[in-house]
C-alpha positions as a Python dict, from the first residue, in 0.01 Angstrom:
ca = {
    (1, 'X'): (0, 0, 0),
    (2, 'X'): (69, 180, 327),
    (3, 'X'): (-177, 192, 611),
    (4, 'X'): (-239, 567, 563),
    (5, 'X'): (-321, 509, 197),
    (6, 'X'): (-544, 216, 296),
    (7, 'X'): (-728, 434, 547),
    (8, 'X'): (-781, 708, 288),
    (9, 'X'): (-902, 451, 38),
    (10, 'X'): (-1134, 299, 299),
    (11, 'X'): (-1271, 646, 379),
    (12, 'X'): (-1323, 718, 10),
    (13, 'X'): (-1479, 374, -25),
    (14, 'X'): (-1722, 446, 257),
    (15, 'X'): (-1837, 762, 83),
    (16, 'X'): (-1877, 574, -246),
    (17, 'X'): (-2060, 292, -72),
    (18, 'X'): (-2294, 535, 97),
    (19, 'X'): (-2367, 692, -242),
    (20, 'X'): (-2425, 349, -399),
    (21, 'X'): (-2649, 232, -118),
    (22, 'X'): (-2841, 559, -98),
    (23, 'X'): (-3202, 520, -193),
    (24, 'X'): (-3456, 785, -273),
    (25, 'X'): (-3609, 919, 50),
    (26, 'X'): (-3343, 757, 271),
    (27, 'X'): (-3224, 962, 565),
    (28, 'X'): (-2861, 1048, 633),
    (29, 'X'): (-2872, 816, 935),
    (30, 'X'): (-2980, 520, 722),
    (31, 'X'): (-2711, 600, 467),
    (32, 'X'): (-2448, 621, 742),
    (33, 'X'): (-2566, 287, 883),
    (34, 'X'): (-2529, 128, 539),
    (35, 'X'): (-2174, 265, 512),
    (36, 'X'): (-2091, 129, 859),
    (37, 'X'): (-2224, -216, 761),
    (38, 'X'): (-2002, -210, 453),
    (39, 'X'): (-1701, -98, 657),
    (40, 'X'): (-1759, -387, 896),
    (41, 'X'): (-1789, -635, 607),
    (42, 'X'): (-1476, -499, 441),
    (43, 'X'): (-1277, -508, 765),
    (44, 'X'): (-1394, -864, 837),
    (45, 'X'): (-1322, -1012, 493),
    (46, 'X'): (-1020, -810, 372),
    (47, 'X'): (-752, -1010, 562),
    (48, 'X'): (-895, -1344, 450),
    (49, 'X'): (-928, -1239, 86),
    (50, 'X'): (-575, -1092, 81),
    (51, 'X'): (-434, -1410, 235),
    (52, 'X'): (-604, -1627, -28),
    (53, 'X'): (-478, -1410, -314),
    (54, 'X'): (-121, -1394, -183),
    (55, 'X'): (-71, -1745, -47),
    (56, 'X'): (-279, -1960, -278),
    (57, 'X'): (-231, -1774, -605),
    (58, 'X'): (99, -1592, -554),
    (59, 'X'): (-48, -1248, -621),
    (60, 'X'): (202, -973, -546),
    (61, 'X'): (141, -817, -205),
    (62, 'X'): (113, -475, -369),
    (63, 'X'): (-166, -599, -601),
    (64, 'X'): (-367, -801, -347),
    (65, 'X'): (-552, -497, -210),
    (66, 'X'): (-653, -396, -563),
    (67, 'X'): (-804, -739, -622),
    (68, 'X'): (-992, -727, -291),
    (69, 'X'): (-1132, -385, -380),
    (70, 'X'): (-1236, -511, -725),
    (71, 'X'): (-1419, -800, -560),
    (72, 'X'): (-1607, -566, -327),
    (73, 'X'): (-1685, -323, -610),
    (74, 'X'): (-1835, -610, -809),
    (75, 'X'): (-2040, -714, -508),
    (76, 'X'): (-2164, -357, -453),
    (77, 'X'): (-2269, -325, -817),
    (78, 'X'): (-2552, -571, -753),
    (79, 'X'): (-2565, -714, -399),
    (80, 'X'): (-2917, -850, -451),
    (81, 'X'): (-2774, -1123, -680),
    (82, 'X'): (-2564, -1266, -396),
    (83, 'X'): (-2737, -1528, -183),
    (84, 'X'): (-2452, -1616, 52),
    (85, 'X'): (-2177, -1355, 90),
    (86, 'X'): (-1893, -1571, 225),
    (87, 'X'): (-1877, -1824, -62),
    (88, 'X'): (-1937, -1545, -313),
    (89, 'X'): (-1638, -1344, -190),
    (90, 'X'): (-1411, -1650, -172),
    (91, 'X'): (-1506, -1752, -527),
    (92, 'X'): (-1467, -1398, -655),
    (93, 'X'): (-1116, -1353, -509),
    (94, 'X'): (-1012, -1691, -651),
    (95, 'X'): (-1139, -1595, -997),
    (96, 'X'): (-979, -1250, -978),
    (97, 'X'): (-648, -1403, -865),
    (98, 'X'): (-651, -1658, -1149),
    (99, 'X'): (-718, -1379, -1398),
    (100, 'X'): (-432, -1178, -1244),
    (101, 'X'): (-195, -1474, -1285),
    (102, 'X'): (-301, -1527, -1648),
    (103, 'X'): (-241, -1161, -1731),
    (104, 'X'): (98, -1148, -1563),
    (105, 'X'): (257, -1476, -1670),
    (106, 'X'): (478, -1490, -1975),
    (107, 'X'): (505, -1800, -2187),
    (108, 'X'): (794, -2009, -2057),
    (109, 'X'): (829, -2207, -2380),
    (110, 'X'): (928, -1941, -2629),
    (111, 'X'): (1177, -1674, -2523),
    (112, 'X'): (1116, -1334, -2683),
    (113, 'X'): (1443, -1363, -2877),
    (114, 'X'): (1309, -1676, -3048),
    (115, 'X'): (1011, -1509, -3212),
    (116, 'X'): (1073, -1494, -3586),
    (117, 'X'): (1434, -1607, -3555),
    (118, 'X'): (1596, -1876, -3764),
    (119, 'X'): (1653, -2166, -3527),
    (120, 'X'): (2014, -2242, -3445),
    (121, 'X'): (2154, -2492, -3197),
    (122, 'X'): (2163, -2242, -2911),
    (123, 'X'): (1801, -2141, -2964),
    (124, 'X'): (1683, -2502, -2991),
    (125, 'X'): (1876, -2596, -2676),
    (126, 'X'): (1715, -2302, -2491),
    (127, 'X'): (1364, -2402, -2596),
    (128, 'X'): (1428, -2769, -2507),
    (129, 'X'): (1566, -2661, -2167),
    (130, 'X'): (1255, -2447, -2105),
    (131, 'X'): (1025, -2736, -2197),
    (132, 'X'): (1213, -2973, -1963),
    (133, 'X'): (1196, -2718, -1680),
    (134, 'X'): (823, -2660, -1742),
    (135, 'X'): (757, -3037, -1743),
    (136, 'X'): (952, -3082, -1420),
    (137, 'X'): (781, -2787, -1252),
    (138, 'X'): (438, -2917, -1354),
    (139, 'X'): (504, -3237, -1160),
    (140, 'X'): (602, -3049, -843),
    (141, 'X'): (335, -2958, -593),
    (142, 'X'): (186, -2609, -597),
    (143, 'X'): (376, -2503, -284),
    (144, 'X'): (715, -2601, -430),
    (145, 'X'): (636, -2461, -774),
    (146, 'X'): (527, -2126, -630),
    (147, 'X'): (825, -2100, -395),
    (148, 'X'): (1079, -2184, -667),
    (149, 'X'): (915, -1942, -912),
    (150, 'X'): (909, -1660, -659),
    (151, 'X'): (1271, -1716, -552),
    (152, 'X'): (1437, -1790, -887),
    (153, 'X'): (1217, -1629, -1151),
    (154, 'X'): (1076, -1330, -964),
    (155, 'X'): (1394, -1267, -766),
    (156, 'X'): (1222, -1244, -428),
    (157, 'X'): (1425, -1304, -115),
    (158, 'X'): (1353, -1581, 133),
    (159, 'X'): (1264, -1312, 387),
    (160, 'X'): (999, -1152, 162),
    (161, 'X'): (849, -1491, 79),
    (162, 'X'): (843, -1579, 449),
    (163, 'X'): (671, -1251, 537),
    (164, 'X'): (398, -1305, 279),
    (165, 'X'): (337, -1656, 415),
    (166, 'X'): (358, -1560, 783),
    (167, 'X'): (646, -1797, 848),
    (168, 'X'): (1021, -1781, 910),
    (169, 'X'): (1298, -1735, 653),
    (170, 'X'): (1456, -2056, 789),
    (171, 'X'): (1147, -2251, 688),
    (172, 'X'): (1163, -2101, 337),
    (173, 'X'): (1530, -2203, 303),
    (174, 'X'): (1442, -2560, 410),
    (175, 'X'): (1147, -2559, 170),
    (176, 'X'): (1369, -2437, -116),
    (177, 'X'): (1618, -2715, -42),
    (178, 'X'): (1341, -2976, -35),
    (179, 'X'): (1188, -2844, -357),
    (180, 'X'): (1522, -2838, -542),
    (181, 'X'): (1589, -3197, -435),
    (182, 'X'): (1239, -3298, -544),
    (183, 'X'): (1286, -3127, -882),
    (184, 'X'): (1620, -3307, -931),
    (185, 'X'): (1456, -3642, -852),
    (186, 'X'): (1173, -3574, -1099),
    (187, 'X'): (1423, -3470, -1367),
    (188, 'X'): (1639, -3779, -1312),
    (189, 'X'): (1332, -4004, -1319),
    (190, 'X'): (1208, -3853, -1646),
    (191, 'X'): (1553, -3867, -1813),
    (192, 'X'): (1597, -4234, -1716),
    (193, 'X'): (1255, -4333, -1848),
    (194, 'X'): (1297, -4153, -2182),
}
């Protein structure tokens, strides 16, 4: 989302927040102060919440702002239930990011062509290959698993991965090399032991 769109959304959010926080008999000045407090909270927590969603959970950059806004909308629905804002927001973005991942992940074990098909050797080999890859990936660390998935399955470039992690493309290439070597070692170890 571009910065102009973000500013418009923030302005619209301020109006909505002012309406939500408006109480009977409250002056315009009090309502404006409530909107300013929300704007300050949003500006303070937005970068942290986006970073958690993108880096820790691999949420697409384009969807991270939507999750952050959902978290704040949930908070605004009933702020009196929140005792400590910081842990609440961190927990909420983690839960929202997990839900996002669950909704957007396909099953790696059964390709869509396999559903209802009569198994032949090619289909069985494909399913076995997918199970072996899933078992190998599950033994990799989260950083390697996420990087390999983003590069190979999602088709992202090393530059885009580096930008989302605030690092260099050279580091991502070294990380990809390390992760591929680690995956090979895990695969070899599992094929020797079985």
